[in-house]
Legacy VTK file of the C-alpha trace (Angstrom):
# vtk DataFile Version 3.0
C-alpha trace
ASCII
DATASET POLYDATA
POINTS 130 float
0.000 0.000 0.000
1.317 3.461 -0.931
1.603 6.153 1.708
-0.297 9.406 1.125
1.856 12.225 -0.199
2.054 15.589 1.505
1.750 18.787 -0.535
4.793 21.004 -0.809
4.884 24.445 -2.393
8.246 26.054 -3.048
8.229 29.737 -3.959
10.888 32.252 -4.892
10.530 35.677 -3.276
12.623 38.319 -5.040
13.082 42.001 -4.324
15.433 44.788 -5.226
17.279 46.192 -2.243
18.540 49.755 -2.416
21.087 51.250 -0.041
21.845 54.345 -2.140
21.019 55.584 -5.640
24.007 53.629 -6.943
23.939 50.654 -4.573
21.048 48.419 -5.616
21.019 44.637 -5.708
18.680 41.697 -6.138
17.755 39.656 -3.087
15.885 36.374 -3.184
14.719 33.757 -0.727
13.014 30.428 -1.126
9.920 29.789 0.937
8.482 26.326 1.590
4.872 25.613 2.515
3.911 22.055 3.477
0.229 21.119 3.650
-0.627 24.820 3.797
1.759 25.616 6.679
5.240 27.023 6.903
7.327 24.286 8.621
9.964 26.567 10.091
9.849 29.335 12.647
10.199 33.109 12.196
13.839 34.035 11.868
14.630 30.839 9.980
15.304 30.537 6.273
15.498 27.723 3.749
19.134 26.848 3.074
18.845 26.245 -0.666
22.211 24.538 -1.066
21.366 22.080 1.714
17.903 21.482 0.200
19.572 20.593 -3.112
22.021 18.233 -1.349
19.118 16.486 0.394
17.640 15.542 -2.991
20.654 13.356 -3.757
20.940 10.980 -0.821
19.647 9.932 2.573
21.015 11.733 5.594
20.489 14.478 8.113
20.233 17.985 6.666
19.740 21.424 8.186
17.311 22.499 5.441
15.884 25.147 7.771
18.405 27.399 9.442
18.559 30.609 11.447
19.015 33.547 9.104
22.442 34.110 10.713
23.637 30.829 9.191
23.767 28.703 12.342
20.860 26.235 12.772
21.555 25.950 16.498
20.855 29.666 16.911
17.154 29.004 16.264
17.193 25.987 18.589
17.732 23.208 16.042
20.031 20.588 17.529
19.529 18.129 14.691
18.669 18.413 11.047
15.806 16.941 9.105
16.264 13.248 8.527
15.820 12.543 4.808
15.056 9.137 3.293
14.681 8.329 -0.398
12.447 5.525 -1.640
11.799 5.141 -5.363
10.264 8.498 -6.409
9.478 9.790 -2.919
11.382 11.631 -0.231
10.523 11.334 3.454
11.411 14.150 5.853
11.374 13.679 9.620
11.688 16.939 11.552
12.015 16.181 15.268
12.284 19.916 16.068
8.568 20.349 15.350
7.684 16.641 15.592
6.482 16.265 11.979
6.967 13.685 9.239
6.208 14.292 5.571
6.426 12.299 2.350
6.842 14.138 -0.957
6.944 13.378 -4.645
10.647 13.836 -5.465
9.935 14.746 -9.109
7.598 17.542 -8.011
10.327 19.099 -5.860
12.988 18.749 -8.557
10.694 20.211 -11.223
9.771 23.170 -9.038
13.417 23.885 -8.227
14.252 23.772 -11.947
11.444 26.275 -12.577
12.823 28.508 -9.823
16.281 28.304 -11.395
14.765 29.602 -14.658
12.994 32.380 -12.729
16.334 33.401 -11.195
17.917 33.565 -14.657
15.060 35.792 -15.857
15.384 38.086 -12.841
19.152 38.331 -13.325
18.637 39.260 -16.967
15.995 41.849 -16.035
18.107 43.424 -13.307
21.175 43.454 -15.562
19.211 45.258 -18.294
18.098 47.811 -15.696
21.700 48.070 -14.497
20.714 46.930 -11.036
LINES 1 131
130 0 1 2 3 4 5 6 7 8 9 10 11 12 13 14 15 16 17 18 19 20 21 22 23 24 25 26 27 28 29 30 31 32 33 34 35 36 37 38 39 40 41 42 43 44 45 46 47 48 49 50 51 52 53 54 55 56 57 58 59 60 61 62 63 64 65 66 67 68 69 70 71 72 73 74 75 76 77 78 79 80 81 82 83 84 85 86 87 88 89 90 91 92 93 94 95 96 97 98 99 100 101 102 103 104 105 106 107 108 109 110 111 112 113 114 115 116 117 118 119 120 121 122 123 124 125 126 127 128 129
């Protein structure tokens, strides 16, 4: 019997940040929503490079991290345990006592779409000399 899959939405939030008239840059973050809820606390971010690593093999990954760069700063003593089985990925997050199962292809496809979005934003900002 197949286990029910959880929904996961991955979004790219992009903005232009301006310090002075000549100091403007693009800033982007990835946001994850699982089953309609954000699975990480305020002050935490999605570590995109760790998320990408977690798609390759089983292990423990600090996918969610304090925005300072240290997961422990937000209270995380252990990462999300990731298990791959055929075309699914299972996440166990003991910090918030949740377990999810996702369609791996859905995550990979969405991240590829986001990569294309980033390329488009870079092109746009370059044309605007930002």
